[in-house]
N, C-alpha and C positions, 0 to 999 in steps of 0.2 A: 241313543247311546253314543253314536259316532259324533254327533254334533256337540254333546256334552263333553266328550273327550277332547274334541277339537278346540272348544272354548277354553277348557283348562290348559291345553297346550299353548294356545295363543296368549292367554293371560300369563302363564308361566314364562313364556319367551319375552313377553313385554316387560315383565319385572326384571328378568335377566338383562334385557337390552337397556332398560333404564339404569340398572345397577352398573352395567358396563359403561354407560355414558357418564354417570357420576364419578366412577372410578377414573376414567380417562381425563376428566377435567381436574380431578384432585391432584394428579401427578403428571403434569405435561412434560413431554420430552423436549429438552432444550434444543432450540433451533429446528425442531421437527416441522414438517409441512411447509418449509421455506419461510417461516416467520422469523424475522430478525429479532435477536435479543441482545442486551448489553450485559457484559460481565465486568464487575469492578474488582481490580486487584487492590486489596487493602494495603499491601506493603508500599506500593508506588502511587496509590491514588489515581491510577490510570484506568479509564473506562475503555474496554475492548469491544468492538462491534463483532457479533457472532451471527453470521448467516451462512450456513453450510453451503448452500448453492452458489452464492456469490463468491465465497472464498475458493471453492472448487473451480469455478470459472476463471478467476484471476490466476490461480496457481497453474491451471492447464495452459492458459494463454501465455503467461510469463515463461513457463517451462518450454513451450513450443518455440517461442521467439529466441530464448537464450540458446537452446540446442541448435536451432537453425543458424544462429550467428557463429557458434563454434564450428559447425559443420562447413560453413562457407569458408572458414579459415583452413580447411583441410584436415580436421580432426573429427573422426566419427565418434560422437559421444552424445549421451542424453543426460541433461542436467535437470535435477529437481529443484523447484523453487517453492518455498513455503511463504505464504502471504498472511499477514494479520493487519487489522485496521485499528489504529489508536484514535479513539473518538475525542479524547481530551485535546490532542494536538491536530486532529483531523488529517492524519497522515497514514499512508499505506506503507507498511514495512515489508519489503520483498527480500527474503533471505535466500540467496543463491547458494545451492549446496556444493558439495565437493566436485572438483573437476574443472572449475573456472575461477581463476583469480586474475583479473586484468591488471596490467601495469597502470601506474597513476594517470597517464595520459591516453590510455587505450579505450576506444569505444565510446567516446563522449556522445556522439550523435546517436549511436545505438541505444544508450541508456536514456537519452532524452526521448526518443521515439517510444521506448518501452514504458516510460513514465506516463507519457501522454495516453497511450493505449489503456493502461491500468486505471488512470484517473477517469477516462471517458467511460469505461465499463462500469466503474463504481458509481459515477454520477448518473448513469442511466437508471439506477435503482433509487435515486433520490438522495444519495449521500453527498454532502458538500465536502469535497476533499481539497486540501491545500497543496499537498505535494506527495512525492514518493521518496522514501529513504531506502537505499540499497545496502544490504549487508551481505557479507561473504562468509559462509560457515559460521554465522552468528555474530560476526564482528564487522564494524565499519571498515572501509578501505584504508582509512588513515591508521588503523591498528597495524596493518601490514607494511605500510610505507610512511612511517612517522616523519622522517626527514624531508622526503619529497613533497609531502602534503601539508607541512607546517605552514601556518599563516605568518608572514613576516610582521614584525611590529610596525605600528603606524609611525610615520615620520613626524617629527616635531614641527611646529610652526616656526619659521624663520622670520623674525620681525624686521630685519634690516633689508631684505631683498623683496621688493614689491613689483618686480618685473614679471610680466606674463607674456609668453610667446604663443600666438594663435596662428594656425595655418590659414592662409587666405582662402582655401577651398572649403572652410567650415562656415562661410557666411560673411556677414558684415564685420569688418575689422576697422576699428577707429584707432588711429595713432595720435597720441598726444605727446608731441615732442617737447622736451623740457627746454627752457630758455637758459642757455649757457653763455 
């Protein structure tokens, strides 16, 4: 009797276990178990890379570095950074939250080092990343400083003047003196 009841219990649990496995495969959790997925935004035709563990790691590292940079300047603050990865352009977008808006020429070396760190961490997972784009409260820096960061227009070609001045410290210089 006990063995018959045990067999029925095992068979019943096996069926429930199989039903549970089928059910879990039918509706996977997006990004669950650390498996990366890609999500496509139909409006912009942009493919976003979604891996919760990688995004969390990048956000924590960026937030730690930005907060340390602010604190080294004498202001006690913790800055949140939101990270997303655009697979169409192969770019990491790091959106630095409220509390930090650098001047146009402030922190160039810091942002270069932060970009290298974020790219390195992403490339360790096998992603091929071209660069890192920094936004501040959802907007690029040129939104806050349009005049200072405006790109000057290209100069036109002057056909009459063909003289070039090259410093002697830049290597071999040949001087062709005109016959006058």
